[in-house]
TINU-314393 format. One record per residue (C-alpha): x, y negated, z negated. Coordinates in steps of 0.05 Angstrom, whole numbers, padded with zeros to 5 digits, always signed. Example, Ala and Ser with C-alpha at 12.3 -4.5 7.8 and 13.67 -1.06 7.14 Angstrom:
BEGIN
+00246+00090-00156
+00273+00021-00143
***
This chain:
BEGIN
+02242-02674-02094
+02312-02679-02064
+02352-02615-02069
+02427-02616-02084
+02475-02590-02030
+02495-02518-02041
+02559-02481-02022
+02543-02411-02047
+02486-02362-02051
+02500-02348-02125
+02489-02421-02141
+02424-02422-02102
+02399-02358-02135
+02415-02386-02205
+02371-02446-02191
+02317-02403-02160
+02317-02361-02223
+02308-02422-02268
+02253-02450-02223
+02291-02515-02210
+02285-02503-02135
+02243-02460-02087
+02261-02430-02020
+02210-02476-01988
+02245-02537-02016
+02312-02510-01991
+02285-02499-01921
+02254-02569-01919
+02321-02599-01938
+02358-02560-01885
+02307-02579-01832
+02314-02652-01850
+02390-02647-01846
+02385-02612-01778
+02341-02670-01754
+02390-02721-01782
+02449-02688-01749
+02421-02675-01679
+02481-02712-01650
+02525-02653-01669
+02486-02609-01621
+02495-02548-01666
+02427-02517-01655
+02393-02500-01589
+02329-02477-01622
+02302-02491-01692
+02249-02444-01721
+02218-02495-01768
+02148-02466-01778
+02175-02395-01781
+02227-02414-01833
+02175-02448-01876
+02130-02387-01873
+02188-02341-01888
+02208-02385-01947
+02139-02379-01976
+02142-02303-01969
+02210-02300-02004
+02186-02346-02060
+02127-02298-02071
+02176-02239-02072
+02220-02274-02123
+02160-02288-02167
+02141-02214-02163
+02213-02191-02177
+02218-02156-02110
+02265-02201-02071
+02325-02175-02031
+02399-02191-02043
+02399-02249-01994
+02338-02285-02022
+02352-02359-02018
+02402-02355-01961
+02383-02398-01902
+02420-02372-01841
+02433-02392-01769
+02449-02342-01713
+02494-02353-01654
+02460-02355-01586
+02488-02286-01567
+02449-02247-01619
+02381-02218-01600
+02321-02234-01645
+02255-02203-01625
+02207-02251-01590
+02257-02308-01592
+02298-02337-01535
+02371-02318-01526
+02414-02348-01471
+02487-02340-01491
+02495-02414-01477
+02482-02400-01403
+02435-02425-01350
+02433-02355-01320
+02388-02333-01379
+02340-02391-01375
+02274-02371-01405
+02296-02302-01427
+02261-02276-01490
+02291-02218-01529
+02249-02155-01537
+02286-02129-01598
+02328-02152-01657
+02403-02140-01664
+02419-02089-01718
+02463-02138-01757
+02407-02190-01755
+02354-02140-01776
+02396-02118-01836
+02401-02188-01864
+02327-02200-01851
+02312-02137-01891
+02348-02169-01950
+02304-02231-01946
+02349-02279-01909
+02312-02339-01877
+02333-02351-01805
+02327-02425-01789
+02349-02426-01716
+02394-02407-01658
+02462-02440-01652
+02500-02469-01593
+02562-02433-01567
+02609-02429-01509
+02576-02394-01450
+02577-02319-01460
+02625-02332-01519
+02680-02352-01470
+02718-02412-01498
+02759-02442-01554
+02724-02510-01559
+02649-02502-01550
+02652-02547-01489
+02629-02492-01441
+02556-02488-01462
+02498-02502-01414
+02468-02541-01473
+02527-02589-01476
+02586-02592-01524
+02581-02585-01600
+02615-02639-01641
+02658-02631-01702
+02624-02662-01763
+02691-02688-01789
+02703-02728-01726
+02650-02727-01672
+02700-02742-01618
+02733-02675-01631
+02715-02603-01615
+02691-02554-01669
+02728-02496-01638
+02696-02438-01602
+02662-02399-01583
+02620-02399-01648
+02626-02475-01653
+02553-02489-01667
+02553-02435-01721
+02614-02466-01756
+02589-02538-01751
+02521-02518-01779
+02555-02492-01842
+02605-02549-01844
+02551-02602-01841
+02503-02567-01889
+02451-02550-01837
+02446-02479-01864
+02483-02440-01918
+02514-02389-01871
+02517-02367-01799
+02527-02304-01759
+02576-02312-01702
+02615-02266-01656
+02691-02258-01651
+02723-02231-01588
+02791-02265-01594
+02782-02312-01653
+02713-02340-01639
+02693-02338-01712
+02760-02354-01744
+02783-02411-01699
+02720-02454-01707
+02720-02437-01782
+02791-02465-01785
+02772-02529-01747
+02710-02539-01791
+02738-02523-01860
+02696-02461-01871
+02708-02386-01883
+02705-02342-01820
+02709-02266-01824
+02723-02218-01767
+02710-02147-01791
+02746-02084-01767
+02723-02064-01698
+02666-02013-01706
+02651-02035-01777
+02588-02073-01755
+02540-02049-01700
+02543-02088-01635
+02472-02068-01617
+02437-02132-01596
+02500-02173-01586
+02505-02198-01514
+02570-02168-01490
+02631-02208-01468
+02685-02154-01476
+02658-02092-01507
+02722-02064-01537
+02738-02131-01570
+02671-02160-01592
+02654-02163-01667
+02598-02196-01705
+02622-02236-01765
+02597-02287-01817
+02616-02360-01825
+02605-02385-01897
+02630-02434-01949
+02656-02379-01994
+02692-02312-01988
+02640-02283-02035
+02582-02297-01987
+02622-02270-01928
+02636-02206-01967
+02562-02197-01984
+02540-02208-01912
+02591-02158-01887
+02569-02107-01940
+02497-02114-01916
+02511-02113-01841
+02563-02056-01840
+02549-01983-01828
+02525-01932-01779
+02472-01946-01727
+02437-01897-01681
+02436-01950-01627
+02512-01959-01625
+02554-01897-01616
+02619-01936-01628
+02603-01953-01701
+02647-01921-01754
+02618-01872-01803
+02668-01891-01857
+02636-01907-01924
+02620-01980-01938
+02654-02007-02001
+02618-02056-02046
+02659-02114-02018
+02623-02167-02059
+02638-02130-02123
+02712-02118-02109
+02739-02188-02101
+02790-02184-02157
+02860-02160-02140
+02886-02109-02189
+02956-02102-02161
+03009-02145-02127
+03009-02141-02051
+03063-02140-01999
+03050-02195-01949
+03088-02207-01885
+03081-02274-01850
+03095-02289-01777
+03160-02327-01774
+03135-02362-01711
+03076-02389-01750
+03119-02430-01796
+03181-02443-01754
+03158-02452-01682
+03158-02523-01655
+03095-02505-01617
+03058-02507-01684
+03040-02576-01713
+03088-02595-01769
+03030-02606-01818
+03002-02537-01804
+03071-02506-01815
+03076-02544-01881
+03006-02523-01905
+03020-02451-01886
+03084-02451-01927
+03047-02480-01986
+02994-02425-01982
+03050-02372-01979
+03083-02403-02040
+03017-02398-02079
+03015-02324-02061
+03087-02316-02087
+03068-02351-02151
+03013-02300-02162
+03064-02243-02161
+03057-02220-02089
+03117-02203-02046
+03117-02251-01987
+03168-02241-01932
+03179-02268-01861
+03172-02219-01804
+03184-02222-01729
+03134-02191-01682
+03172-02179-01617
+03109-02167-01576
+03075-02232-01598
+03087-02266-01531
+03052-02207-01495
+02989-02207-01537
+02954-02266-01504
+02964-02243-01432
+02943-02173-01451
+02881-02200-01484
+02860-02243-01424
+02872-02189-01372
+02831-02138-01410
+02775-02184-01433
+02765-02214-01365
+02763-02145-01334
+02710-02123-01385
+02671-02188-01374
+02671-02177-01299
+02637-02110-01311
+02590-02132-01367
+02566-02195-01332
+02549-02159-01267
+02480-02145-01297
+02462-02219-01292
+02445-02219-01218
+02384-02264-01211
+02338-02205-01200
+02323-02169-01265
+02317-02228-01313
+02336-02300-01324
+02352-02353-01272
+02338-02340-01198
+02360-02390-01145
+02302-02420-01107
+02347-02432-01047
+02361-02358-01032
+02342-02335-00963
+02361-02261-00967
+02387-02211-01018
+02460-02229-01010
+02447-02304-01017
+02402-02289-01077
+02461-02256-01113
+02511-02309-01093
+02470-02371-01106
+02439-02346-01171
+02506-02328-01201
+02541-02390-01174
+02488-02437-01201
+02474-02396-01264
+02545-02388-01290
+02589-02445-01312
+02661-02458-01289
+02696-02420-01345
+02653-02358-01339
+02662-02357-01263
+02737-02365-01273
+02740-02305-01319
+02695-02262-01276
+02740-02276-01216
+02803-02261-01256
+02773-02197-01283
+02749-02174-01215
+02819-02187-01187
+02851-02146-01243
+02804-02088-01229
+02811-02090-01154
+02842-02028-01122
+02905-02064-01100
+02921-02092-01168
+02889-02044-01218
+02954-02009-01237
+02995-02072-01236
+02950-02110-01284
+02894-02071-01317
+02932-02006-01329
+02994-02043-01351
+02954-02086-01399
+02923-02023-01430
+02993-01994-01439
+03017-02058-01472
+02955-02058-01517
+02976-01989-01541
+03046-02015-01557
+03018-02075-01595
+02973-02027-01634
+03033-01982-01651
+03075-02042-01673
+03018-02069-01715
+03008-02000-01748
+03082-01999-01764
+03076-02068-01796
+03018-02045-01840
+03058-01983-01861
+03104-02033-01896
+03057-02090-01915
+02986-02097-01941
+02970-02162-01904
+02996-02205-01847
+02993-02281-01857
+02995-02337-01806
+02963-02402-01787
+02896-02394-01751
+02912-02445-01697
+02974-02482-01674
+02938-02550-01678
+02880-02582-01714
+02816-02597-01675
+02832-02632-01609
+02791-02685-01575
+02732-02666-01531
+02757-02663-01459
+02830-02663-01479
+02845-02593-01453
+02788-02582-01405
+02832-02591-01343
+02886-02544-01368
+02857-02474-01382
+02926-02447-01403
+02932-02498-01459
+02862-02481-01481
+02878-02406-01481
+02940-02420-01524
+02894-02443-01580
+02881-02368-01592
+02954-02348-01599
+02948-02327-01672
+02877-02299-01671
+02875-02250-01612
+02920-02197-01644
+02864-02175-01692
+02818-02163-01633
+02870-02129-01589
+02884-02077-01644
+02816-02077-01679
+02839-02102-01747
+02799-02144-01796
+02820-02217-01806
+02796-02278-01843
+02805-02353-01838
+02801-02393-01902
+02807-02469-01911
+02878-02493-01923
+02873-02568-01933
+02871-02623-01881
+02920-02664-01839
+02932-02739-01844
+02869-02752-01803
+02825-02710-01850
+02819-02653-01799
+02813-02583-01828
+02869-02531-01826
+02858-02456-01832
+02901-02400-01862
+02894-02330-01834
+02902-02263-01867
+02898-02197-01829
+02894-02126-01856
+02898-02055-01830
+02833-02026-01802
+02779-02016-01855
+02821-02050-01908
+02772-02108-01918
+02773-02098-01993
+02845-02122-02000
+02834-02175-01947
+02773-02206-01981
+02803-02201-02051
+02867-02237-02030
+02827-02290-01993
+02782-02300-02053
+02842-02307-02099
+02875-02357-02052
+02813-02400-02044
+02804-02404-02119
+02876-02425-02128
+02866-02480-02076
+02802-02503-02111
+02839-02508-02178
+02896-02548-02146
+02850-02598-02112
+02803-02606-02172
***
């Protein structure tokens, strides 16, 4: 029996409750769609038999009235999240054949609530990229136009939701890697506050920036996933002990908000005219709902991107030193001694972009340039944090586009890393200062390519962030109906 396409867990759970579908039927439909959409290259491994078995177990739990809160959700996980006895490669040749010996805390928490994991999703190598062209498994293609990128680094995770290959995905966001592909693929992408979700089991790119976040069709599903994943963890000493609100139950705004929007986001000629227009329209909808919406200038905006890239490449240089061809993963067969083993394994195992960032980070950390680059960037990060705190002393939310352009063509920016890095201009601030941020769909351009709208809140203020995003997406739905 064919199963209708679903956009929300609540809709699935209603049909499960009436008996009009089963988890097994859902899984079979998703597996068929994955097979039909192999050209998108969204998955690097599909757990077909496991997903069927898991579906049968969840169906039995539903019949017995003992199912968890995520029963009926079919989920994909980005290839940087560890899942016990399953491969994980971070999109890299250097981890060929590596099998995880444990499960990431965030993944385990959704499993405990009866999610069904259907497979592992393609991503930029070690989450370094804005287009998902840097994977050892090849590029992921945008389902709206297969000649275009899906965004990165969680491109496979976003495309899988966009194309209906699973209901939701778990990605990671170091500088916009959940929000930017969500914007390019017309989905919802949530980056939580830094330290809200445990990073245990997330392969590190830049440890003081990395966050695990969901990609979904609805704000409600993103809120529920965050609620379940968040909280303390004995394996991650950086996780906050702040109480976890019932995000999924607090999606109604009970007061008008003060919202400041980045003037550059709607006036700069570097932003596509259609994105400026769509951003203005979203801001106008917020005004019509009684919120105060005002333009703001952020004087340090031009310093955020260089600060981000100096610090993240420095952290990547340190984090990726563990992949040496000796302890696990790829080992060059051409090595003749210890030094050549290191050099050849890392040269062959890492792709161009990862090698570029390791070299940049090693340079920034070198004794001759440490103070000039790394120390200075840490000082500027502090200034950006102070200025952002001052902003949130006056406003509840910051609004902006997610990206300056819609999805670009595959290969269009590959030869110009600087242009590629500029795709993150509006997303990196949330990671530099540790704030939560969300990308929600905001219409399409003349070519039918998706546009995203970003809201950012002060640390641990996800309640306001999610409620405002939920209100805005409902308004957009009413307008387009």
